[in-house]
C-alpha positions as CSV (number, residue, x, y, z in Angstrom):
1,M,155.5,109.6,90.5
2,D,154.3,110.2,94.0
3,R,150.9,109.0,95.3
4,Q,149.3,112.5,95.4
5,F,150.2,113.2,91.8
6,I,148.7,109.8,90.7
7,L,145.5,110.6,92.6
8,H,145.3,113.9,90.8
9,K,145.7,112.3,87.4
10,L,143.1,109.5,88.2
11,N,140.5,111.7,89.8
12,G,141.0,115.0,88.1
13,L,141.5,116.7,91.4
14,P,143.0,120.2,91.3
15,C,146.5,120.3,92.7
16,K,149.3,122.7,92.9
17,D,152.9,121.5,92.8
18,H,151.6,117.9,93.0
19,K,149.9,118.5,96.4
20,I,146.2,117.8,96.6
21,N,144.1,120.8,97.5
22,S,142.5,119.7,100.8
23,L,139.1,121.2,100.0
24,A,139.0,119.4,96.7
25,F,140.0,116.2,98.4
26,V,137.2,116.5,100.9
27,Q,134.7,117.4,98.2
28,Y,135.6,114.5,95.9
29,F,135.9,111.7,98.5
30,C,133.2,112.8,100.9
31,K,130.7,113.6,98.2
32,V,130.0,117.1,99.4
33,R,129.9,120.5,97.8
34,I,132.2,123.2,99.1
35,E,131.2,126.8,98.8
36,V,133.8,129.4,99.3
37,H,132.4,132.7,100.6
38,K,134.2,136.0,101.1
39,H,135.6,135.1,104.6
40,R,135.0,131.4,105.0
41,S,134.3,128.1,103.3
42,C,131.4,125.9,104.2
43,I,130.7,122.3,103.4
44,C,127.2,121.6,102.0
45,V,126.2,117.9,102.1
46,N,124.5,116.8,99.0
47,T,122.1,114.1,100.0
48,L,118.4,113.6,100.7
49,S,117.4,114.6,104.2
50,K,116.2,112.0,106.6
51,E,112.8,113.6,106.5
52,L,112.6,113.4,102.7
53,I,113.7,109.7,102.7
54,E,111.0,109.0,105.2
55,A,108.4,110.8,103.1
56,Y,109.4,108.9,100.0
57,S,109.4,105.6,101.9
58,K,106.0,106.2,103.5
59,A,104.4,107.2,100.2
60,N,102.0,105.0,98.3
61,Y,102.7,104.8,94.6
62,E,99.4,103.9,92.9
63,I,99.4,102.8,89.3
64,L,96.2,103.8,87.6
65,V,95.4,100.7,85.6
66,E,92.5,98.2,85.8
67,P,92.6,96.9,88.4
68,A,94.7,99.7,90.1
69,F,97.4,98.7,92.5
70,S,100.0,100.5,94.6
71,F,103.5,99.8,95.9
72,K,105.9,101.2,98.5
73,I,109.6,101.7,98.4
74,G,111.5,98.8,100.0
75,Q,108.6,96.4,99.9
76,K,108.4,93.6,97.3
77,N,104.9,93.7,95.7
78,L,103.5,90.7,93.9
79,K,101.0,92.8,91.9
80,L,103.8,95.0,90.7
81,C,105.9,91.9,89.8
82,A,103.0,90.3,87.9
83,F,102.3,93.6,86.1
84,L,105.9,93.8,84.9
85,H,105.8,90.1,83.9
86,S,102.5,90.6,82.0
87,H,104.2,93.4,80.0
88,N,107.5,91.4,79.4
89,S,109.4,94.0,81.4
90,N,112.3,93.3,83.7
91,T,112.7,96.9,84.9
92,A,110.6,100.0,85.5
93,A,111.0,103.5,86.9
94,Y,108.5,105.7,88.6
95,V,109.1,109.3,87.7
96,T,107.2,112.6,88.4
97,A,107.8,116.1,87.3
98,F,105.9,117.6,90.3
99,N,107.6,119.7,93.0
100,P,111.1,120.1,91.6
101,H,113.9,119.8,94.2
102,S,111.2,118.6,96.6
103,K,109.9,122.2,97.0
104,K,106.1,122.6,97.0
105,T,105.2,124.3,93.7
106,S,101.9,125.7,92.5
107,Y,99.6,123.1,91.0
108,S,99.4,124.9,87.6
109,L,103.2,125.0,87.3
110,N,103.4,121.4,88.4
111,L,100.9,120.5,85.6
112,T,103.1,122.3,83.1
113,F,106.1,120.3,84.2
114,Q,104.1,117.0,84.1
115,E,102.8,117.7,80.7
116,K,106.3,118.2,79.4
117,L,107.3,114.9,80.9
118,H,104.3,113.2,79.3
119,N,105.2,114.7,75.9
120,I,108.7,113.3,76.2
121,L,107.5,109.9,77.2
122,S,104.8,110.0,74.4
123,S,107.5,110.6,71.8
124,S,109.7,107.8,73.1
125,A,109.4,104.1,72.5
126,H,108.7,103.4,76.2
127,V,105.4,102.0,77.4
128,F,104.2,104.0,80.4
129,F,101.2,104.2,82.7
130,D,99.8,107.0,84.8
131,G,100.4,106.9,88.5
132,C,99.9,108.9,91.6
133,G,102.1,109.2,94.7
134,T,100.2,109.9,97.9
135,D,101.4,110.8,101.4
136,P,99.5,108.9,104.1
137,D,100.3,111.8,106.5
138,K,98.9,114.4,104.0
139,V,102.0,116.6,104.5
140,W,102.6,116.4,100.7
141,P,99.8,116.8,98.2
142,E,99.1,114.0,95.7
143,E,101.7,113.9,92.9
144,P,100.9,112.4,89.5
145,G,103.7,110.4,88.0
146,F,104.4,107.7,85.5
147,L,105.5,104.1,85.7
148,I,107.8,103.7,82.8
149,L,108.5,100.1,81.7
150,S,111.8,98.7,80.4
151,I,113.6,102.1,80.7
152,P,117.3,101.7,81.3
153,E,118.2,103.0,84.8
154,L,120.5,105.7,83.5
155,N,117.8,107.0,81.2
156,A,115.3,107.1,84.1
157,I,117.9,108.9,86.2
158,N,118.5,111.5,83.4
159,L,114.8,112.0,83.0
160,G,114.4,112.6,86.7
161,K,117.3,115.1,86.6
162,K,115.9,116.8,83.6
163,F,112.8,117.7,85.7
164,N,115.0,118.6,88.8
165,Q,113.8,115.7,90.9
166,N,115.7,114.7,94.0
167,A,114.9,111.0,93.5
168,I,113.1,108.5,91.4
169,V,111.9,105.0,92.2
170,W,113.7,102.1,90.4
171,I,112.1,98.7,90.1
172,E,113.6,95.4,89.0
173,K,111.5,92.4,88.3
174,N,110.9,90.3,91.4
175,G,112.6,92.9,93.6
176,A,111.6,95.6,96.0
177,P,111.3,99.1,94.6
178,K,114.2,101.3,95.7
179,L,114.7,105.0,96.0
180,V,117.5,106.4,93.7
181,N,119.0,109.6,95.0
182,L,119.5,112.1,92.1
183,I,121.1,114.9,94.0
184,E,124.4,115.7,92.4
185,D,127.6,114.8,94.2
């Protein structure tokens, strides 16, 4: 068997006569979406923009408990670590249902999405706490969210995807919160 045929079998790439379709190859290995239009093809990069990553990174994620505390992506936070420890949790995720696909959405529609997320969490075994993401530059309005303790990372990712979020925040005990990109490859 030749190398191209093996790659096809391993990766499920479409091929014709054991030759890899070049667009499928680029799409698979470069993690981009290729759209074929009537007269041309274009490559659409599926990733968070630099501006969105910056907005997520600058945001303050406040957890509304007594006493309240906040954390930032990429910065280890002793209060967050202590909070996880006090609840015997090694992991957590911060998830919101506001502004799907990072598109500003009406407050009433956002509340409907957030209520659905709350209902899902309430019917699960997960312990969760109200939170609020705030933008220090005030470009984005405040976004309620939930800090969900001991949720497996894959479950948190799926929950974020269910509400069309571009990212969630993943937290491991004694580690810095990190941004997890949910945009489909």
